[in-house]
C-alpha positions in Angstrom: -53.6 -78.9 56.9 -55.9 -76.0 58.1 -58.6 -76.3 60.8 -62.4 -76.3 59.8 -64.9 -75.7 62.7 -68.1 -77.9 62.5 -71.0 -75.4 62.7 -74.9 -76.0 62.9 -77.9 -74.3 64.1 -78.5 -76.9 66.4 -75.4 -79.7 66.6 -76.3 -83.0 67.8 -73.6 -85.1 69.3 -73.9 -88.4 68.1 -71.6 -90.6 65.7 -71.3 -88.4 62.9 -69.8 -86.0 65.4 -67.5 -88.6 66.7 -66.6 -89.6 63.0 -65.4 -86.0 62.4 -63.1 -85.8 65.8 -61.7 -89.3 64.8 -60.9 -87.9 61.3 -59.8 -84.5 61.9 -57.0 -83.4 59.7 -56.6 -80.0 61.3 -53.4 -79.4 63.9 -55.2 -77.4 66.1 -58.6 -78.4 68.7 -61.5 -79.4 67.0 -64.3 -76.7 67.3 -67.7 -77.7 67.4 -70.1 -74.7 66.9 -73.8 -74.2 67.2 -76.5 -71.7 68.5 -77.5 -75.3 70.4 -75.1 -78.0 70.8 -77.1 -81.2 72.5 -76.0 -84.6 72.8 -77.8 -87.6 71.4 -79.7 -89.0 74.4 -76.8 -91.0 76.4 -74.2 -90.4 73.8 -70.6 -90.3 75.0 -68.2 -88.3 72.8 -64.9 -90.1 73.0 -61.8 -87.8 72.8 -58.4 -88.8 72.2 -55.0 -86.7 71.9 -56.7 -83.6 70.1 -58.5 -80.8 72.5 -62.1 -80.3 72.0 -63.8 -76.7 72.2 -67.5 -76.2 72.2 -69.4 -72.8 71.9 -73.1 -72.6 71.9 -75.6 -70.5 73.3 -77.1 -73.4 75.0 -75.2 -76.7 75.5 -76.9 -79.9 77.1 -75.3 -83.2 77.6 -78.8 -84.9 77.6 -78.0 -87.7 79.4 -74.4 -88.2 77.7 -70.8 -87.1 78.5 -67.7 -85.8 77.1 -64.8 -88.4 77.9 -61.3 -87.3 77.4 -59.8 -89.1 80.3 -56.4 -91.0 79.7 -58.6 -94.1 79.5 -60.2 -93.0 76.5 -56.8 -93.4 74.7 -55.3 -96.3 76.4 -58.0 -98.4 78.2 -55.2 -100.9 79.2 -54.6 -101.2 83.0 -51.2 -100.0 84.3 -48.5 -102.7 83.9 -45.7 -102.6 86.5 -42.0 -103.5 85.4 -41.0 -107.2 86.0 -38.4 -108.2 88.3 -34.5 -108.7 86.3 -33.6 -111.9 86.1 -30.9 -113.2 88.6 -27.2 -113.8 87.4 -25.9 -117.2 86.8 -23.3 -118.2 89.4 -20.2 -119.1 88.2 -19.4 -122.5 86.8 -16.9 -125.2 87.7 -15.0 -127.6 85.5 -13.6 -131.1 86.9 -9.7 -131.3 86.5 -8.5 -134.2 87.9 -10.3 -135.1 90.9 -10.5 -131.0 91.5 -13.5 -128.9 90.9 -12.0 -125.9 89.4 -13.8 -122.0 88.4 -14.9 -122.3 84.9 -15.9 -118.4 85.1 -17.5 -115.7 87.1 -21.0 -115.2 88.1 -23.2 -113.6 85.9 -24.8 -110.0 86.5 -28.1 -109.6 87.4 -30.7 -108.1 84.8 -32.5 -105.0 85.2 -35.7 -104.5 86.5 -38.6 -103.4 83.8 -39.7 -100.0 83.5 -43.3 -99.1 85.3 -45.9 -97.6 82.4 -46.9 -94.3 82.5 -50.4 -92.7 82.8 -51.9 -91.3 79.7 -52.8 -87.8 80.1 -56.7 -85.9 80.0 -57.8 -84.2 76.8 -58.2 -80.4 77.7 -62.0 -79.6 77.4 -63.7 -76.3 76.7 -67.6 -75.4 76.8 -68.6 -71.7 76.1 -72.2 -71.4 76.7 -74.9 -68.8 77.7 -76.8 -71.3 79.4 -76.2 -75.3 79.7 -77.2 -78.4 81.4 -76.3 -81.7 82.4 -72.5 -81.2 81.7 -70.4 -84.5 82.5 -66.9 -84.1 81.3 -63.9 -86.7 82.4 -60.3 -85.6 81.9 -58.8 -87.5 84.7 -55.0 -88.9 83.6 -54.9 -92.7 84.5 -52.5 -94.0 86.8 -49.0 -95.1 86.0 -47.1 -98.7 87.4 -44.0 -99.1 89.4 -40.6 -100.0 88.1 -39.6 -103.7 88.5 -36.7 -105.0 90.9 -33.3 -105.7 89.5 -31.9 -109.4 89.2 -29.4 -110.4 92.1 -25.9 -111.2 90.8 -24.7 -114.7 90.5 -22.2 -115.9 92.7 -18.4 -116.5 92.0 -17.0 -119.7 92.2 -14.0 -121.1 95.2 -10.5 -121.2 94.3 -8.0 -123.4 95.7 -4.8 -122.4 97.5 -3.3 -125.5 96.1 -0.4 -127.6 97.6 3.7 -127.9 97.9 4.9 -130.6 95.7 8.1 -132.4 96.6 10.1 -130.1 94.8 8.5 -127.2 97.2 6.1 -125.8 94.3 2.7 -124.7 95.2 0.4 -126.8 92.8 -3.1 -127.2 92.2 -4.0 -123.7 93.2 -6.5 -122.0 91.5 -8.2 -118.5 91.7 -11.6 -118.1 93.0 -13.9 -116.1 90.6 -15.9 -112.7 91.3 -19.6 -112.6 91.8 -22.0 -110.7 88.9 -23.3 -107.2 89.7 -26.4 -106.8 90.6 -29.3 -105.3 88.5 -30.7 -102.1 88.7 -34.3 -101.3 89.3 -36.9 -100.6 86.6 -37.8 -97.0 86.6 -41.3 -96.1 87.6 -43.9 -94.9 85.3 -44.4 -91.0 85.0 -47.7 -89.8 85.9 -49.8 -88.0 83.6 -51.2 -84.4 83.5 -55.1 -84.4 84.3 -56.8 -82.4 81.2 -58.1 -78.8 81.8 -61.7 -78.2 81.9 -63.2 -74.8 81.3 -66.5 -74.1 81.5 -67.7 -70.2 81.0 -71.5 -69.0 81.2 -73.4 -65.9 81.8 -75.9 -67.7 83.8 -75.2 -69.8 87.1 -75.0 -73.4 85.5 -76.3 -77.0 87.4 -73.2 -78.5 89.1 -71.5 -80.3 86.3 -70.3 -83.6 86.9 -66.4 -83.4 86.6 -63.9 -86.1 86.5 -60.3 -84.4 86.4 -56.9 -84.5 88.0 -53.4 -85.5 87.2 -51.9 -89.0 88.4 -48.6 -89.2 90.5 -45.1 -91.1 89.2 -44.4 -94.5 90.6 -41.7 -95.6 92.6 -38.4 -97.4 90.9 -37.9 -100.9 91.5 -35.2 -101.8 94.1 -31.8 -103.0 92.8 -30.7 -106.6 93.1 -27.9 -107.6 95.3 -24.3 -108.4 94.3 -23.2 -111.9 93.3 -20.7 -113.1 96.4 -17.2 -113.4 95.2 -15.9 -117.0 95.3 -13.0 -117.7 98.0 -9.4 -117.3 96.9 -10.6 -114.6 94.5 -7.8 -112.0 93.4 -7.2 -108.7 94.6 -9.0 -106.2 92.7 -6.7 -104.3 90.0 -5.5 -101.3 91.6 -7.9 -98.3 91.1 -10.9 -100.6 90.3 -13.8 -99.8 92.7 -15.0 -103.0 94.1 -18.5 -103.4 93.1 -21.7 -102.2 95.0 -23.6 -104.7 97.4 -26.8 -103.8 95.4 -27.6 -102.5 92.4 -29.3 -98.8 91.8 -32.8 -98.2 92.6 -34.9 -97.3 89.7 -36.0 -93.7 89.2 -39.3 -92.3 90.6 -41.7 -91.5 87.9 -42.7 -87.7 87.6 -45.7 -86.3 88.9 -48.4 -85.3 86.2 -50.0 -82.0 86.8 -53.2 -81.2 88.6 -55.2 -78.6 87.1 -58.4 -77.6 88.6 -61.4 -76.8 86.4 -62.0 -72.8 85.5 -66.1 -72.7 86.1 -66.9 -68.9 85.5 -70.0 -66.8 85.1 -69.3 -63.7 83.0 -70.8 -60.4 82.2 -72.1 -60.6 79.0 -69.5 -58.1 77.7 -67.1 -60.2 79.0 -68.2 -63.5 77.7 -68.6 -62.2 73.9 -65.0 -60.4 74.5 -63.3 -63.7 75.6 -65.7 -65.6 73.3 -64.1 -63.6 70.1 -60.4 -63.8 71.2 -61.4 -67.6 71.6 -62.8 -68.2 67.7 -60.0 -66.1 66.5 -57.5 -68.1 68.2 -56.4 -70.5 65.1 -53.4 -69.4 63.7 -54.8 -69.4 60.2 -58.6 -68.6 60.3 -60.7 -66.5 62.3 -63.7 -68.7 62.8 -65.9 -65.7 63.8 -65.6 -64.9 60.1 -67.3 -68.6 59.5 -70.0 -68.5 62.1 -71.3 -65.3 61.5 -72.5 -65.8 57.8 -74.1 -69.1 59.1 -76.3 -67.4 61.8 -77.5 -65.0 59.4 -78.5 -67.5 57.4 -80.4 -69.3 60.3 -81.6 -66.2 61.3 -83.2 -65.3 57.9 -84.7 -69.1 58.2 -86.5 -68.4 61.0 -87.5 -65.1 60.2 -89.2 -66.3 57.3 -91.2 -68.9 59.4 -92.2 -66.1 61.9 -96.1 -65.7 62.6 -96.5 -62.7 64.7 -100.1 -63.5 65.2 -99.3 -66.8 67.2 -98.5 -66.1 70.9 -96.6 -68.8 71.2 -94.3 -68.1 68.0 -90.9 -68.3 69.0 -89.1 -67.8 65.5 -89.0 -64.5 65.8 -87.0 -64.6 69.1 -84.9 -67.2 67.1 -84.1 -64.7 64.3 -83.5 -61.7 66.6 -80.5 -64.1 68.5 -79.3 -65.1 65.3 -78.5 -61.9 64.1 -77.4 -60.4 67.0 -75.0 -63.1 67.5 -73.7 -62.4 64.0 -73.3 -58.7 65.1 -71.5 -60.0 68.3 -68.7 -61.4 65.9 -69.0 -59.1 63.2 -70.0 -55.9 64.8 -70.3 -53.8 61.2 -72.1 -56.7 59.2 -74.7 -54.9 57.3 -76.9 -57.7 56.6 -77.3 -58.9 60.0 -78.0 -55.3 61.1 -80.6 -54.7 58.2 -82.4 -58.0 59.1 -82.5 -57.3 62.8 -84.1 -53.8 62.0 -86.5 -55.3 59.6 -87.8 -57.9 61.9 -88.2 -55.4 65.0 -89.8 -52.9 62.8 -92.6 -54.9 62.2 -91.6 -56.2 58.8 -91.5 -59.4 57.2 -88.5 -60.9 55.6 -89.4 -59.6 52.3 -89.1 -56.0 53.6 -93.1 -55.6 53.5 -94.6 -54.2 56.8 -96.6 -56.6 58.5 -99.7 -54.2 58.3 -99.1 -53.1 55.0 -102.1 -51.8 53.3 -102.9 -53.8 50.0 -105.7 -53.9 47.3 -107.3 -57.4 47.2 -106.7 -57.7 43.4 -106.7 -61.4 43.0 -106.7 -61.7 39.7 -103.2 -59.6 39.4 -102.1 -62.1 41.8 -103.3 -65.2 40.5 -102.2 -64.1 37.0 -98.6 -63.0 38.1 -98.4 -66.0 40.4 -99.0 -68.3 37.5 -96.6 -66.8 34.9 -94.0 -67.4 36.5 -94.2 -70.4 38.7 -93.9 -72.7 35.9 -90.1 -71.4 35.1 -88.8 -71.0 38.5 -90.0 -74.7 38.9 -88.0 -76.1 36.1 -85.0 -73.8 37.0 -85.4 -75.5 40.5 -85.5 -78.8 39.6 -82.7 -78.4 37.3 -80.5 -77.5 40.2 -82.0 -80.8 42.3 -81.4 -82.9 39.2 -77.7 -81.5 39.3 -76.9 -82.2 42.8 -78.5 -86.1 42.2 -76.6 -86.3 39.3 -73.6 -84.6 39.7 -71.4 -86.9 37.5 -73.2 -85.7 34.3 -70.7 -83.3 33.9 -71.3 -82.5 29.9 -75.3 -81.7 30.6 -74.2 -79.8 33.5 -72.6 -77.1 30.8 -76.1 -76.7 28.9 -77.1 -75.9 32.3 -74.9 -73.3 33.1 -76.1 -71.4 30.3 -79.4 -71.4 31.2 -78.4 -70.7 34.5 -77.1 -67.4 33.1 -80.4 -66.2 31.3 -82.5 -67.0 34.2 -79.8 -65.0 36.6 -80.0 -61.9 34.3 -83.8 -62.1 34.0 -83.6 -61.9 38.3 -81.3 -59.1 37.9 -83.5 -57.1 35.9 -86.7 -57.8 37.8 -85.4 -57.0 41.2 -83.9 -53.7 39.2 -87.5 -53.0 38.6 -88.7 -53.7 41.8 -86.0 -51.2 43.5 -87.2 -48.7 41.2 -90.9 -49.4 42.3 -90.1 -49.1 46.0 -88.2 -45.9 45.3 -90.6 -44.2 43.8 -93.0 -45.2 46.7 -90.5 -43.9 49.0 -90.7 -40.5 46.9 -95.0 -40.7 47.3 -94.5 -41.8 51.1 -92.4 -38.7 51.7 -94.4 -36.4 50.0 -97.4 -37.5 51.8 -95.4 -36.6 55.3 -95.0 -33.0 53.7 -98.6 -32.6 53.0 -99.7 -34.2 56.5 -97.9 -32.2 58.2 -98.9 -28.9 56.7 -102.6 -29.9 56.9 -101.5 -30.3 60.9 -99.9 -27.1 61.2 -103.2 -25.6 59.9 -105.2 -27.6 62.1 -102.8 -27.1 65.1 -103.2 -23.2 64.5 -106.7 -23.2 64.1 -106.8 -25.1 67.3 -104.4 -22.5 69.3 -106.5 -19.6 68.0 -109.8 -21.2 69.4 -108.7 -22.2 72.9 -109.5 -19.0 74.6 -113.3 -19.3 73.5 -112.8 -23.3 74.3 -112.1 -22.3 78.0 -116.1 -21.6 78.2 -117.1 -25.4 76.8 -117.1 -27.9 79.5 -115.9 -31.4 78.6 -116.5 -34.4 80.7 -115.7 -38.2 80.0 -114.5 -40.7 82.4 -111.9 -39.8 84.7 -112.1 -36.3 83.3 -114.1 -33.4 84.1 -112.6 -29.9 82.5 -113.2 -28.0 79.7 -112.5 -28.0 75.9 -109.3 -25.9 76.2 -107.5 -28.2 78.4 -108.2 -31.0 75.7 -106.8 -29.0 73.0 -103.7 -27.5 74.9 -103.0 -31.6 75.6 -103.6 -32.2 71.8 -101.2 -29.1 71.1 -98.4 -30.6 73.3 -99.2 -33.8 71.6 -98.3 -32.2 67.9 -95.7 -30.0 69.3 -93.5 -32.9 70.5 -93.6 -34.8 67.2 -90.2 -33.0 65.4 -88.5 -33.8 68.5 -89.5 -37.4 68.8 -91.2 -36.6 72.1 -94.1 -38.3 70.6 -93.5 -41.4 68.3 -95.3 -44.1 66.9 -94.7 -48.0 68.5 -93.7 -49.2 64.9 -94.8 -52.7 66.4 -98.4 -51.5 67.6 -99.1 -49.0 65.5 -102.1 -48.0 67.1 -100.2 -46.9 69.9 -97.8 -43.7 70.5 -95.1 -43.1 73.3 -95.2 -39.5 74.9 -92.2 -37.8 76.8 -92.6 -37.1 80.4 -92.6 -33.4 79.0 -95.6 -34.2 77.2 -97.2 -35.5 80.3 -96.1 -32.7 82.3 -98.0 -30.2 79.8 -101.3 -32.0 79.5 -101.6 -34.4 82.7 -105.4 -34.6 83.3 -106.6 -35.2 79.5 -103.8 -37.8 79.0 -104.0 -39.5 82.2 -107.8 -40.3 81.6 -106.6 -41.5 78.2 -104.4 -44.0 79.3 -106.5 -45.0 82.4 -106.7 -48.9 82.1 -104.6 -49.0 79.1 -102.5 -51.6 80.3 -103.3 -54.1 77.7 -101.6 -51.7 75.3 -98.3 -52.3 77.2 -98.7 -56.0 77.1 -99.4 -55.8 73.7 -96.2 -53.8 73.2 -94.5 -56.4 75.5 -95.6 -59.5 73.6 -94.6 -58.0 70.4 -91.3 -56.4 71.6 -90.7 -60.1 73.1 -91.6 -62.1 69.9 -88.7 -60.0 67.8 -86.1 -60.5 70.8 -86.5 -56.9 72.1 -87.0 -55.6 75.3 -90.1 -53.2 75.9 -87.7 -50.8 77.5 -85.8 -50.6 74.2 -89.5 -49.6 72.6 -90.9 -47.4 75.4 -88.2 -45.6 77.1 -88.0 -44.5 80.5 -90.1 -42.0 81.5 -92.5 -42.4 78.7 -96.2 -43.3 78.5 -97.8 -45.1 75.8 -101.1 -43.7 74.9 -103.3 -45.7 72.3 -104.5 -42.8 70.0 -107.4 -44.8 68.4 -108.7 -44.8 71.9 -108.1 -41.5 72.8 -109.9 -40.4 69.6 -112.8 -42.6 70.7 -112.6 -40.8 74.2 -112.5 -37.3 72.6 -115.7 -38.4 70.7 -117.5 -39.6 73.4 -116.8 -36.3 75.5 -118.8 -34.3 72.3 -122.1 -32.6 73.4 -124.3 -30.2 71.2 -122.6 -26.9 73.1 -119.1 -28.0 72.4 -119.6 -30.2 68.9 -117.9 -27.7 66.8 -114.5 -27.5 69.0 -114.7 -31.2 69.9 -114.6 -31.7 66.2 -111.4 -29.5 65.4 -109.7 -30.8 68.4 -110.5 -34.7 67.2 -109.3 -33.9 63.6 -106.0 -32.4 64.8 -105.4 -35.6 66.8 -106.1 -37.7 63.9 -104.0 -35.5 61.7 -101.4 -36.2 64.5 -101.4 -39.9 64.7 -101.9 -40.2 60.6 -98.1 -38.1 60.5 -96.7 -40.2 62.7 -98.3 -43.4 60.7 -96.7 -41.8 57.5 -93.4 -41.1 59.1 -93.3 -44.5 60.0 -94.4 -45.5 56.6 -90.9 -43.6 55.3 -88.8 -45.5 57.6 -90.3 -48.6 56.7 -89.9 -47.8 53.1 -86.4 -47.2 53.6 -85.8 -50.7 54.8 -88.1 -52.0 52.6 -85.4 -50.3 49.9 -82.5 -51.9 51.7 -84.1 -55.2 51.3 -84.5 -54.7 47.6 -81.1 -53.6 47.4 -79.6 -56.4 49.5 -81.8 -58.6 47.0 -80.1 -57.2 44.1 -76.9 -57.5 45.6 -77.0 -61.4 46.2 -78.6 -61.8 42.5 -75.6 -59.9 40.6 -73.5 -62.0 43.0 -75.2 -65.0 41.4 -74.8 -63.6 38.0 -71.0 -62.8 38.6 -70.4 -66.4 39.9 -71.9 -68.2 36.6 -69.9 -65.7 34.5 -66.9 -66.8 35.7 -67.2 -70.2 36.1 -65.1 -72.4 33.8 -65.8 -75.6 32.7 -67.6 -77.7 35.4 -65.7 -80.6 37.1 -66.3 -83.1 39.8 -64.7 -80.4 42.3 -67.4 -77.2 41.3 -70.4 -79.2 41.0 -71.6 -79.0 44.3 -71.5 -75.4 44.5 -73.0 -75.4 40.9 -75.9 -77.2 42.2 -76.4 -75.0 45.4 -76.0 -71.9 42.7 -78.6 -73.2 40.2 -81.0 -73.4 43.3 -80.2 -70.0 44.8 -81.1 -68.5 41.3 -84.6 -70.2 41.5 -84.9 -69.0 45.1 -84.6 -65.6 44.1 -87.6 -65.6 42.1 -89.8 -67.6 44.6 -89.2 -64.4 46.9 -91.5 -62.9 43.9 -94.0 -65.6 44.4 -93.9 -65.4 48.2 -94.8 -61.4 47.6 -97.8 -62.3 45.8 -98.8 -65.0 48.7 -98.3 -62.3 51.3 -100.3 -59.6 49.3 -103.4 -61.9 48.6 -103.5 -63.5 52.1 -103.1 -59.6 53.8 -105.4 -58.4 51.5 -108.1 -61.2 52.4 -107.6 -60.2 56.0 -108.2 -56.3 55.4 -111.3 -56.8 53.5 -112.9 -59.5 55.7 -112.2 -58.4 59.1 -111.6 -62.2 60.3 -111.9 -62.7 64.2 -108.4 -62.1 65.6 -105.2 -61.8 64.0 -104.7 -64.2 60.7 -101.7 -66.3 60.3 -100.0 -64.9 57.1 -98.3 -67.4 54.8 -94.9 -68.4 55.7 -92.0 -67.2 53.8 -89.5 -70.0 54.1 -91.5 -72.0 50.9 -88.3 -73.5 48.7 -85.9 -72.7 51.5 -84.5 -75.7 53.9 -83.0 -75.3 57.4 -79.2 -74.4 57.2 -78.2 -77.5 59.0 -79.1 -79.8 55.9 -77.2 -77.3 53.5 -74.2 -77.3 55.7 -74.4 -81.1 56.3 -74.4 -81.2 52.4 -71.5 -78.5 52.1 -69.3 -80.3 54.5 -69.3 -83.4 52.4 -70.7 -85.5 55.1 -72.0 -88.9 53.8 -75.6 -89.6 52.7 -76.5 -86.0 52.7 -77.1 -85.5 48.9 -80.4 -87.2 49.0 -81.3 -86.1 52.6 -81.0 -82.1 51.2 -82.9 -82.9 48.1 -85.9 -84.3 49.7 -85.7 -81.0 52.1 -85.9 -78.9 48.9 -88.5 -80.6 47.2 -90.6 -80.5 50.7 -90.1 -77.2 51.3 -90.9 -76.1 47.2 -94.3 -78.0 47.9 -95.4 -75.6 50.4 -95.7 -72.5 48.0 -99.1 -70.8 48.7 -101.3 -70.7 45.8 -103.5 -67.3 45.8 -106.3 -69.4 44.3 -106.7 -70.8 47.4 -107.2 -67.4 49.1 -109.5 -66.4 46.2 -111.6 -69.3 46.7 -111.8 -68.1 50.7 -112.8 -64.6 49.5 -115.3 -65.6 47.3 -117.4 -68.1 49.7 -117.2 -64.6 51.8 -119.0 -63.0 49.9 -121.6 -65.2 49.3 -123.9 -63.6 52.0 -126.6 -61.0 52.3 -125.0 -58.0 51.2 -126.8 -54.7 50.6 -125.9 -51.6 49.2 -126.5 -47.8 50.3 -125.3 -44.1 49.6 -124.3 -42.0 52.5 -125.1 -38.4 51.3 -123.7 -35.4 52.8 -124.1 -31.7 52.0 -122.3 -28.8 53.0 -124.1 -25.9 52.5 -122.7 -22.3 52.6 -125.2 -20.9 54.9 -125.0 -24.3 57.1 -121.3 -24.5 57.1 -119.8 -20.9 56.3 -116.4 -22.1 57.8 -116.1 -24.9 56.3 -116.6 -23.7 52.7 -114.7 -20.9 53.8 -111.2 -23.2 54.3 -112.2 -24.8 50.9 -111.8 -21.4 49.2 -108.7 -20.5 50.9 -106.9 -23.7 51.6 -108.7 -25.6 48.7 -109.5 -28.5 51.6 -112.7 -29.3 53.1 -112.6 -31.9 56.2 -115.3 -33.8 57.7 -115.9 -36.8 59.6 -117.8 -40.0 59.4 -118.4 -41.4 62.4 -119.9 -44.9 63.5 -123.0 -43.4 65.2 -124.2 -41.8 62.1 -124.6 -45.4 60.4 -127.4 -47.6 61.8 -125.9 -50.2 64.2 -127.7 -52.7 62.4 -125.3 -52.4 59.2 -122.3 -54.0 59.6 -119.1 -54.0 57.7 -119.7 -51.2 56.1 -117.1 -50.8 53.1 -116.8 -48.6 50.3 -117.7 -49.1 47.1 -117.8 -46.0 45.2 -117.6 -42.2 45.7 -119.0 -39.0 43.8 -118.7 -35.1 44.9 -120.3 -31.9 43.2 -119.9 -28.4 43.7 -123.3 -27.1 43.4 -123.1 -23.2 41.9 -119.7 -23.3 41.3 -118.8 -22.8 37.8 -115.6 -23.8 35.5 -115.4 -23.9 31.9 -116.0 -27.3 31.5 -118.6 -27.2 34.0 -116.5 -30.0 35.7 -114.3 -29.4 38.5 -111.2 -31.9 39.1 -111.1 -32.6 43.0 -109.6 -35.5 44.9 -111.6 -37.3 47.7 -109.2 -38.3 50.5 -109.5 -40.6 53.4 -107.4 -41.0 56.4 -105.4 -43.9 57.9 -108.1 -45.1 60.0 -111.0 -46.7 58.7 -113.7 -47.6 61.2 -116.7 -49.9 60.9 -118.7 -52.5 63.2 -117.1 -56.0 62.8 -119.0 -59.1 61.5 -122.2 -59.5 63.4 -120.9 -63.3 64.2 -118.4 -61.8 66.7 -119.7 -59.9 69.8 -118.6 -58.8 73.4 -119.7 -57.5 76.1 -120.9 -53.9 76.0 -121.0 -54.4 72.0 -124.2 -56.5 71.5 -124.4 -55.9 67.5 -120.9 -56.5 66.7 -117.4 -55.1 68.0 -116.1 -51.4 66.5 -113.2 -52.4 64.0 -110.6 -49.7 63.4 -108.1 -50.7 60.6 -104.8 -48.6 60.4 -104.0 -48.7 56.7 -102.7 -45.8 54.4 -104.4 -42.8 53.5 -106.2 -43.0 49.9 -107.4 -40.3 47.5 -109.3 -40.8 44.6 -109.0 -38.6 41.7 -112.9 -37.2 40.5 -114.6 -35.1 37.9 -117.3 -33.2 39.8 -120.1 -31.5 38.2 -121.5 -27.8 39.2 -124.9 -29.5 39.1 -126.5 -31.5 41.9 -125.8 -35.4 42.1 -128.4 -37.7 40.6 -128.4 -41.4 41.8 -128.7 -42.6 37.9 -125.4 -41.6 36.5 -123.5 -42.0 39.6 -121.1 -45.2 39.6 -120.7 -46.9 43.0 -118.9 -49.9 42.1 -121.6 -52.4 41.4 -119.3 -54.4 39.0 -118.1 -58.0 40.3 -116.5 -57.2 43.4 -113.1 -58.9 42.5 -112.6 -56.3 39.8 -113.9 -53.1 41.9 -110.4 -52.7 43.5 -108.9 -51.4 40.1 -111.7 -48.8 40.2 -111.7 -47.2 43.6 -108.7 -47.0 45.8 -110.5 -47.1 49.3 -112.5 -50.0 48.0 -113.4 -52.7 50.6 -112.2 -50.4 53.8 -114.4 -48.9 56.4 -116.5 -46.0 55.5 -116.2 -44.3 58.7 -113.3 -42.0 59.6 -111.5 -38.8 58.5 -112.5 -37.4 54.7 -111.3 -34.5 52.9 -112.3 -32.9 49.8 -109.0 -31.3 48.3 -108.9 -29.4 45.3 -105.9 -29.1 43.3 -104.1 -26.0 42.7 -104.2 -26.0 39.3 -107.0 -27.8 37.2 -106.4 -29.5 34.2 -105.9 -27.2 30.7 -105.5 -24.3 33.4 -109.4 -24.0 33.8 -110.7 -21.3 35.9 -112.9 -22.6 38.7 -115.0 -20.3 40.3 -116.9 -20.6 43.9 -118.1 -17.1 44.6 -121.5 -18.6 44.2 -121.3 -22.1 45.2 -124.1 -23.0 47.0 -123.0 -26.6 48.6 -120.8 -29.2 48.3 -122.3 -32.7 47.9 -120.3 -36.3 49.0 -121.9 -39.0 48.1 -120.3 -42.4 49.6 -121.6 -45.7 48.3 -121.3 -48.3 50.8 -122.5 -52.0 51.2 -122.9 -53.7 54.3 -124.4 -56.7 56.1 -127.6 -56.8 57.7 -127.9 -57.5 61.3 -131.3 -58.3 62.3 
C-alpha cells in the first residue's frame, strides 16, 4: 500500500497521531507535515519499527517526547541464556554379586542463548525553528549466553578373574563419559536509531538519548564426563572427546550512529527538504503539501485585518504561499495570491483602499436576493455530510448542484467582463493623466527661467521657486523608468531613486525631513504581509510622502509667487495621480487574475458534477464537499457586498483611525478541520459540520452598516455653495488654456473654506460658460476631481496644532460628472445640489460624500453631442458652483 503523509497546518502530536502511526499501512516511514508541529502537553509519541519524519516550520516538544528506543518495542528486561543440564552418569546393574555398567554417561545440555537487544527507530526532524526537543532512539541491551552442561560420568569396568579352566571370567568393559554441553550464544547488540535534526536557526540543545548496544558474551562450554575404568580403547581414527564443550558465540555489536544536528542556509534547507519529501518511491509529497498550504494561506488571507497592528494573519498567509512555492516553484495560484496580498488587495482581489460609492440600497438588495439561495444550497451540502447513507436523495441534490454551479459560472463570467471593462477605463485614465502631466511639465519647464527671480521658503529650505519646479520636473522625468514609484501598501508615499535626489536635493530633503513615520508605516505594512521593507524600498531609494510634499509646496505660496507655486503644485498632484492610476492598473490586473481563478474553480466544480456517476458510499464525502464549495463560490459575492458597504462607510464618515474591515472567511473553516474529515478520522463529521455552521453565521449583513450610517447622519448638517468664477479679464491664461487644450484646472484649498466648517463633503456641482454660444445654448462638459480629496476631519478628533480638527486627505479615484452647462449665469433656484435623501445621492453625483478640496478641472469634450458647434470667442467667464454639506464647529 502506498504511503500517505499526515498533513495539518497546526499538527498536534496526541493520541490521534499515535493511532495514525500505529495503524499506518504503508511500507515507508511515517511523515508528519505541518506549519507547526507541537506536542500535546507532556505527550510521548511511542514508535515501533517504522521510521518517523517530521517536517515543520516550527516544532515544539511542549514537555513531551518521541520515544523511538528499543524499549518502546520490547519493554521486557534482557534475559540471559540458561545453563545447560548436566548429563546423567552411566547407569549400572547388578549381575550376581557384581554391579556392571548398563550404559554410558549422558551428554551435557547446551547453554541457552541470551536475548538480543532491540534497535532504536530512526527519527528525522526538519524545522526552521524548534524548541523542547526530546528524542530517545537508544537500543536496549542484550544478555549473555548460558554455560553448557557437564557430561555424565561413564561406569567402571572389571578386569575379571581366571577360572579353573584358565579362562578370564566376570570381565566387564567400563563405559565412556558423556560429551560436554556447548555454551549458549550471547545475545546480539542492537543498532541505535539515527537522529537527524536540520534547521535554519540554532536550536536550544535537544535532549537526546541514543547509541547502540554491544553484543554479550557466550556461555562457557561444560566439562566432559569421565570415562569409566577399564573402558576400551577408541576405535582407530576416532578423536577423543574434548575435555570441555565449545564456548557460545559472542553476540555482534550494534552500530552506534551519532546524531546529525545541522543549521543550514535557507537555500540548502529548502533543497534538502524538497528531496526528502520526494523520497517516496510512489508519491512526491511536495505535491500533497503545497496545495494544502495554499488553502491554509487563503484562509489566513481572508482573516487578515491590516488595520490591526497586532494582526499576524497576513504574515501567516504570506508564509503559506511562500512555502507552497518552495515545493512547487511554478505554482501560479500561490504566486497570484502572494502578489495580491503584498500589493495591498484583499482575498477577493479588491484593493484595501478601493474607492466605492456608498450605495447601501444596492448592496442590501443584492445581498438579500442571493442569501436565501446560497444558504439553502450550503445547508444541502451540510445535510449530505450528516445523512450520507441517504444515497437516493443525493442524486436529486446532484442535479441541484449542477444548476447552481452553472449559475455560478455565468455570474463569475459576468464579473470577469466587468473587471476587464474596468481595466480599460483605468488604462484610459493613465493615458489621459500622462497627457495632462506632460503639458503641465512642459509649462513648468518653460517658466523655470522666470521662476528664478521668485523666492520660496519653507521649513528646512530657502531658495527659489525655480528650484522647487526643477525638483518636480526631475520626479516627473523619473516616472517612466520607475525612478519614481508608488509604494502600493502606503499609497500616499512614493519611492525616489538616488538619481532623482541628486537632481533635486534641497527641496526633497526638506520634504522628507521628519518623515521617519512614513518609513515606519511602510515597515509595519510590509511586515504584516511577510515582506521586508528592503523589498519595498530598494537600496538607494528615499521615500517621500507626496501628500505632505504638496502641503509643503502650498505653505511656500506668497502673493508674489502664487501663480508659479500653483503651477508647480498642479504638476506635483498630477505626478502623484499618475502613479496612483498606474498602480490601479496593476491592481486591476490582479483583480482580473483573481476573477479568472475563481472562474476556473467554479468551472472545475461544474465539470466534477457533470462527470460524477451515480453516488455511492465511496463518493459521498467528495460530493458533500463539492456542494459546500459551490455554495462558497457564491459567498464571495456576498462578502464583496459586505466589504463595499464597510469601505463606503469608512470613506464617508472619516472615522478616527483605520477601521477593521469585514472578515472574508465567512463560510470557510480552518483547513485542519476539513483535512481531518477527508482523512476519515473518527468523529470528524459533526465537528466539520459545526465549524461550517459557525463560519456561516459570521456573514456580515450590510444593513448593520447602513444603520450605523443613518445614525451618523443624525447630526447638525448644514449646506453651502462654493462659487468660483474665472473671468477672462482676471484669468486670461486659464481661459486661453480652456480654448486650446479644452481643460481649465483650478484648486480648492482648505484655507479657502472657513475652519469652522468640518467634514465638507460634495453634494452637487454646476458649471456655466457665460457669454459663450452653442446651437442649443447648452455646452456639454465634464467637471473632474483629482485623486486627493481634502477636508477637515470630525470636530471631535483634535491634535496638537489642529484645534479645530485634523485635516484628512483621502486618496481615492479621480471622478468626473457630465454636465450640461448653460451659456448664461448660474441662478441658485434651478441648480440641483443633491438635496435628496443622502442615501440615494450617490446615484446622482460620482464624487458625492468626498472632500470638496483638491484639484478640479473643467473639461470640454472634443466633440459636442450632435456635433454642435461651440464658440468661446465671446466667453466672459466660467462659473463653477460646488454644493457641499458640512458640520458646524462652534
